N, C-alpha and C positions, 0 to 999 in steps of 0.2 A: 505712418508711412512705413511699409514693409521693406526687407531688403531688397527685393527685386527693384522697387521704385527708387531707392536710394541709389542703387548700381546704375540705373537709367538716368537719374538725375546727374550723377558725376559725368556720364557722357555727354548729356546735353550742354552742361557748364562748359567741358572741353572743346565742344563744337562752337560754342558761342565765343569762347576767348580765342580760338583758332581763326575765326572769321573776323573777329574785331582787330587782331593783330594784322591781318592782311587785307585790311579794307581796300587799299590802293588797287589790288588786284582784280577784286569782284564788283567794287562799287560802279563800275560803268556798265553793268549789266542789270538794266532795269528790273528784269524779272526775278533776278537773284536778290536785288534790294527789297522787293516786295515780300519774298519768301522769308528773308531775314527779319524784317519787321514783324511778321506773323510769329516767328519763332521766339523772338525777343518778348513780345507781348505775352505768349503762352507761358514762358518762363516767369514773367513778373506775375501772371496770375496764380502760378504754382506757388510762388513765394508768398502771395496774398492769402492762399488758402489757410484757413485757420487749422485744418486738420494736419496739413503737412508744414505748418510754419516752423516748428522747432527743428525738425529734421532737416529741411531744406535751407535753413539759414546757414548751415556750414558750406553748403555748396554753392548757393547763389550769393552768397555774400562774399563775392570776388573782392579782392584788395582795392581799397577806396583809391590809392594812388594809381594803381593799374587802370581802373574805370576813368579815372580823371585823364590819364593819357589817352585812352581811346577818344573820349569827347574831344580832346583838344586837337588830336590828329584829323577827326572828321570835321571840325569847327575851322581847321586851317584850310583844308581842301575846298570847302564851301566859300570861305572867306576870299579865297584868291579869285573865285568866279564872280563874287559880289564886287569885290574891288576893281575888277577888269570892266565890268559892267559900269560901275559908277565913273571911272576913268572916261570911259568913251562918251557917257552922257554928260559929262562935265559936271558932275555932282561932287563937289569938293568935300562936303560934310559926310555923305555917304561913303565917300572912298576912304575918308580919314577913320571912320568908325570900323571899316571892313579890313583895314589895314593891321590885322593882328596875325601873327605867325603862330606856329604850335608853340615856340618857347615863351611868346608873350602871354599866351592863354595858360599854359602849364604851370608857370611860374607864379601865377595869381594866388593869393590867399583864397581858401576854399570859398569864404563868403563874398568876396569880390568875384570869384570864378563863377559862382552862380548868377550873380547879376549881369556879367558880361555875356554869358552864355544865353542867357534868357534874352537880351537885348539882341543878339546875333541872330536868334532863331525869329524874333519878331521881325527883324529886318529881312530875313530870307523869306518869310511868310508874304511880307508885303511886296516883295519883288520877284516872286517865284515864276509869275508868267514870263516877263521879258528874259529871267535867267535861263530860260529853256533854251535860248540861242547859244547860251555858254555852257551848254552840258549839265544843268542842274534840273533835276526832277523834284517832283513833291515827295516821292519815295525816298530819295536821298535827304531830304529835309526831315522826314519822319524817321529815318534811320537815326539821325542825330538826336532826335527827340527822345527816342526809346532808350538810346544810350545814355543821354543826360538824365532820363528818369532813374535809371538803374544806379547811377552817381548820387542822385538826390536820395534815394532809399538807404544807400550805404552811409550817406552824411547826416542821416537821421531827420530827413525832412519828407513831407509827402511829395509824390511825384505830380508833375504838372500835367503832363500830356499823356493822353490814351489813345490807342487806335480805336476810333468810333464805331468802326464797322464790326468789330469782334463782339460776338455775343457772350453775355454774361454767363459764367460757368462756375457752379458751385461744388460739383463732384470731382474730388481729386482724380479718382480712377480714369474719368473722362478726359482730364486735362493731359493725363499722360499718354491716353490713346491718341488725341488729337495731335500731340506734339511729335509721337514716333509716326504717325501717318503723314504728317507735313515733311518729316525728314525722308522717308523712304518713297514716298508718291511724288515729291517735288523737288526738295533741295537736292537729294542723291541724284536725281536724273540730271538736273541742270548742270550740276558740278562735272559732270561727264566731259562737258566742252573743254574742260582744261585737261583732260587725260593725256592729251599728246601735245597741246600748246605751252602747258606748263605743268609737267609731270611732277615736280617737287611739291608744288602747292596741292596737287589733287591727291598724293600720296600723304601729305600732311593731313589733309582732310579726312581720308580713309583711316588714319590712324587715330584722330579724335574720335571718330565714329564707334570705335570698338568699346564694347560693354565688358568691363572687368568684373568678373565674378559671376557672369550670368551663365 
């Protein structure tokens, strides 16, 4: 991995962290969730690339505790919808399983955290169709899966979920081209919807997009 790629990877990581920190702002925009999932998958592929593994580890190896927080926040949001659905349907067992807040998830030991999040994802997959009426989309569940995969990698475990529609890519340079194109042709354009409605968030995104040393 050359210096130019390292500089771009730092920017990608900054964008990923910024987006994950502000999930509650953009998660209700389906197309943004789709593009974010594609972006996360490309970063995981860069991390998987043997050619770039050593150099990318520094930048893709986000703090495990921070990634656990991101997963807990997203799990909490989706659990709220699942709990509401279960309550309306009178499914006491499902309601109890879904009644896990951010703090309930975040304070779990990592081994238990993996077990609980895996179960949560399974429950969401099983009920994703009716959960559509409660504001939950398949892309939101996929977003949780990709963030959970990042945690698993940092926890020294193989990731469980992959975005099936993504083509296998072996060339590191091609991965960087795909990621940059995704940002410039998709994410950047959709993020403009926040230019006036949430200026602070939009400016934060622009700051994360700056490539230092380029």
